[in-house]
C-alpha positions in Angstrom: -4.0 -14.7 11.4 -1.0 -13.7 9.4 1.7 -11.0 8.7 2.3 -9.4 5.3 5.5 -8.4 3.5 5.3 -6.3 0.3 7.6 -5.2 -2.4 6.0 -2.9 -4.9 6.7 0.1 -7.0 10.1 1.7 -7.1 10.6 -0.7 -5.2 9.3 -0.1 -1.7 9.8 -2.8 0.8 7.5 -3.4 3.8 9.0 -6.3 5.7 7.3 -9.0 7.7 8.9 -7.6 10.8 7.5 -4.1 10.3 10.4 -2.3 8.7 9.8 0.0 5.6 12.2 1.4 3.2 12.8 2.2 -0.5 15.6 0.3 -2.3 18.2 2.6 -3.9 20.2 0.1 -6.0 19.6 -2.1 -9.0 20.6 -5.7 -9.1 19.6 -9.2 -7.9 18.6 -9.6 -4.3 17.4 -12.4 -1.9 13.8 -11.1 -1.4 12.7 -14.0 1.0 13.9 -17.4 2.2 12.5 -20.0 4.4 14.3 -23.1 5.6 12.7 -25.8 7.8 13.0 -29.5 7.2 12.3 -30.8 4.6 12.1 -27.6 2.5 14.5 -24.7 1.7 12.7 -22.0 -0.4 14.6 -19.0 -1.8 12.9 -16.2 -3.7 15.1 -13.9 -5.7 14.1 -10.6 -7.2 15.7 -8.6 -10.1 15.3 -4.9 -9.8 16.1 -2.9 -12.9 14.5 -0.8 -15.5 14.9 2.1 -17.9 16.5 5.5 -17.1 16.2 6.6 -13.4 13.3 4.4 -12.6 13.6 0.7 -11.7 11.2 -1.8 -10.4 10.8 -5.6 -9.9 11.2 -7.1 -13.3 11.7 -10.8 -12.5 11.2 -13.3 -9.7 13.0 -16.7 -9.3 11.7 -19.2 -6.8 14.0 -22.2 -5.9 13.5 -25.1 -3.7 17.2 -25.8 -3.0 17.0 -29.4 -1.8 15.2 -30.7 -4.8 16.2 -28.1 -7.4 12.7 -27.2 -8.3 12.9 -23.8 -10.0 10.0 -21.4 -11.1 10.5 -18.1 -12.8 8.3 -15.0 -13.6 9.3 -11.9 -15.7 7.5 -8.7 -16.5 8.3 -9.5 -20.2 5.2 -11.8 -20.4 4.0 -12.2 -16.8 3.9 -16.0 -17.1 5.3 -18.5 -14.5 7.7 -20.9 -16.1 9.2 -24.1 -14.5 12.5 -25.6 -15.3 12.4 -29.2 -16.4 14.8 -31.7 -18.0 13.5 -30.6 -21.4 13.8 -26.9 -20.8 11.5 -24.2 -19.5 7.7 -24.7 -19.7 4.7 -22.6 -18.6 3.2 -23.7 -15.3 -0.4 -24.6 -15.2 -2.4 -24.2 -12.0 -1.4 -27.4 -10.1 0.0 -28.7 -7.0 3.8 -29.2 -7.5 6.2 -31.3 -5.5 8.2 -30.0 -2.5 5.4 -27.9 -0.8 4.5 -25.5 -3.7 0.9 -25.1 -5.0 0.3 -22.8 -8.0 -3.3 -21.9 -7.5 -4.0 -19.2 -9.9 -2.2 -18.0 -13.0 -3.2 -15.1 -15.4 -6.2 -13.9 -13.5 -7.3 -10.5 -14.9 -7.5 -7.6 -12.4 -8.7 -4.0 -12.9 -5.3 -2.4 -13.0 -2.4 -1.7 -15.3 -0.8 -4.7 -13.8 -3.3 -7.0 -15.3 -2.1 -10.6 -14.4 -2.5 -12.0 -10.9 -1.0 -15.2 -9.6 -1.1 -17.0 -6.3 1.4 -19.5 -5.0 0.9 -21.3 -1.7 3.7 -22.9 0.4 3.1 -25.7 2.8 5.1 -28.2 4.8 4.7 -31.8 3.7 6.3 -32.9 7.0 3.5 -31.3 9.0 0.5 -32.7 7.3 0.5 -30.0 4.6 0.3 -27.1 7.0 0.3 -23.8 5.1 3.3 -21.6 5.8 3.1 -18.8 3.3 1.2 -17.3 0.2 2.9 -15.4 -2.6 0.6 -12.9 -4.5 1.9 -11.3 -7.7 0.5 -8.5 -9.9 2.3 -8.2 -13.2 1.9 -6.0 -16.2 3.6 -7.1 -19.4 6.7 -4.9 -20.2 5.8 -3.0 -17.0 6.7 -4.4 -13.6 5.9 -7.0 -10.9 4.5 -6.2 -7.5 4.5 -9.0 -4.9 3.1 -9.6 -1.5 4.0 -12.5 0.9 1.7 -13.6 3.7 3.0 -15.8 6.5 0.4 -17.6 8.7 2.1 -18.4 12.0 4.5 -16.2 14.0 6.7 -19.1 14.8 7.7 -19.5 11.2 9.3 -16.1 11.2 12.3 -17.6 12.9 13.0 -19.7 9.8 12.9 -17.0 7.2 15.4 -14.5 5.8 16.0 -12.1 3.0 14.7 -8.5 2.5 11.2 -9.4 3.7 12.6 -10.9 6.8 14.6 -7.9 7.8 14.1 -5.9 10.9 16.2 -3.1 9.6 14.6 0.2 9.0 17.6 2.5 8.3 21.1 2.3 6.8 22.4 -1.2 7.0 26.1 -0.6 6.7 28.6 2.1 5.9 27.7 1.9 2.2 24.1 2.9 2.9 25.3 5.8 5.0 27.7 6.9 2.3 24.9 7.0 -0.2 22.4 8.9 2.0 23.5 12.0 0.2 21.5 11.0 -2.8 18.4 12.0 -0.8 19.4 15.6 -1.3 18.1 15.1 -4.9 14.7 14.3 -3.6 12.1 16.9 -2.6 11.8 17.7 1.1 8.3 16.2 0.9 10.0 12.8 0.6 12.8 13.5 3.1 11.3 11.2 5.7 11.5 8.2 3.4 14.2 5.7 4.4 16.4 4.7 1.4 19.0 2.0 1.5 21.0 -0.3 -0.8 20.4 -3.8 0.9 24.0 -4.8 0.4 23.4 -7.6 2.8 20.9 -9.3 0.5 22.4 -8.5 -2.9 23.6 -11.6 -4.7 26.5 -11.4 -7.2 26.5 -13.0 -10.7 24.1 -13.2 -13.5 20.5 -14.3 -13.4 21.4 -17.6 -15.0 24.1 -18.2 -12.4 21.2 -18.0 -9.7 19.3 -20.7 -11.8 17.2 -18.4 -14.0 16.7 -18.8 -17.8 18.7 -17.4 -20.6 15.6 -15.8 -21.9 15.0 -13.9 -18.6 18.7 -13.0 -18.4 18.5 -11.5 -21.8 15.4 -9.6 -20.9 17.0 -8.2 -17.9 20.2 -7.2 -19.6 18.1 -5.3 -22.2 16.7 -3.1 -19.4 20.0 -2.4 -17.7 21.4 1.2 -18.0 25.0 1.9 -19.1 25.5 4.1 -16.0 26.4 3.4 -12.4 24.5 1.0 -10.2 23.4 3.7 -7.9 20.8 5.9 -9.6 20.0 9.5 -8.7 16.3 10.4 -8.8 15.4 13.7 -10.5 13.4 15.9 -8.2 9.7 16.5 -8.9 8.3 20.0 -9.2 5.8 21.2 -6.7 3.1 21.1 -9.5 4.1 17.4 -10.2 3.9 16.6 -6.5 0.4 18.1 -6.2 -0.9 16.2 -9.2 0.7 13.0 -7.8 -1.0 13.5 -4.3 -4.4 14.1 -6.2 -4.1 10.9 -8.1 -3.1 8.9 -5.1 -5.9 10.5 -3.0 -8.4 9.6 -5.7 -7.4 5.9 -6.0 -6.1 5.1 -2.4 -9.1 6.4 -0.5 -9.1 3.3 1.7 -5.4 3.7 2.5 -5.2 7.5 2.8 -4.5 7.3 6.6 -1.5 4.9 6.0 1.2 7.6 5.6 4.0 5.3 4.3 1.8 3.7 1.7 0.4 6.9 0.5 3.8 8.6 0.3 5.2 5.6 -1.7 2.4 6.1 -4.2 3.1 9.8 -4.4 6.7 9.2 -5.0 6.2 6.6 -7.7 3.5 8.7 -9.6 5.7 11.8 -9.4 8.9 10.0 -10.5 7.7 8.7 -13.8 4.9 6.2 -12.9 2.0 8.4 -13.6 -1.6 7.9 -12.5 -1.3 4.3 -13.7 0.9 3.5 -10.8 -1.8 4.8 -8.4 -4.4 2.5 -10.1 -2.0 -0.4 -9.8 -1.3 0.3 -6.1 -4.9 0.4 -5.3 -5.6 -3.0 -7.0 -2.6 -4.6 -5.4 -3.2 -3.4 -1.9 -6.9 -4.5 -2.0 -6.0 -8.0 -3.4 
């Protein structure tokens, strides 16, 4: 009935067209877009964090034609909407321009405790549902998000990271930075890492339409170092413990090699068993 695109963890990207890779660059990126009269939705993601580990820390949802703007940050995990009088918390409601905020702050059994669901529909086609955005968010932790699209014909109208067919290096820049993989254990050598230069957007969060509050939060998480971050290797003992944690919590996904390896990578590289718990709750949602 539908196809799924997922961005979770460190961050690992599973596109709606079947590609899978791990992002190797901090910054602001176009995660998803959909343009079909009368709507033009854009979903931006900010990937940043402390030290060598970075995750999704903010989402910005724009409807370009109307200017409708929604924002979520991992600082408080609350969807905010931009109005003439400033930014205000969004209550579950049907908004204009094909956006339906169905659930906000629903508790789940995971370290990422807040769940929200936003549905997208086309007013021009009798309210036909196009997509569903699910987020799991932990205050001061991270955001994981999943996008479902209901009809294959709508894939022709989407773009961004989740719309990508690419599964390897996108450009010379990605190939140049492939050497960073030498810092990662051979256990993870099959993982595709790239920088998504094609989808990176320049400027500050506020220049995209985000709030000053979110911009300040993201700046506080930025490192002083280079944009490309080297990942310290895990010891064999740490890898074994990570595998045990992921096997324990991802029993229903143990045969999905890419998902399992993403979990092991995140647990081993600073996320701890908490990441395995969060991954299990998110994948089952």
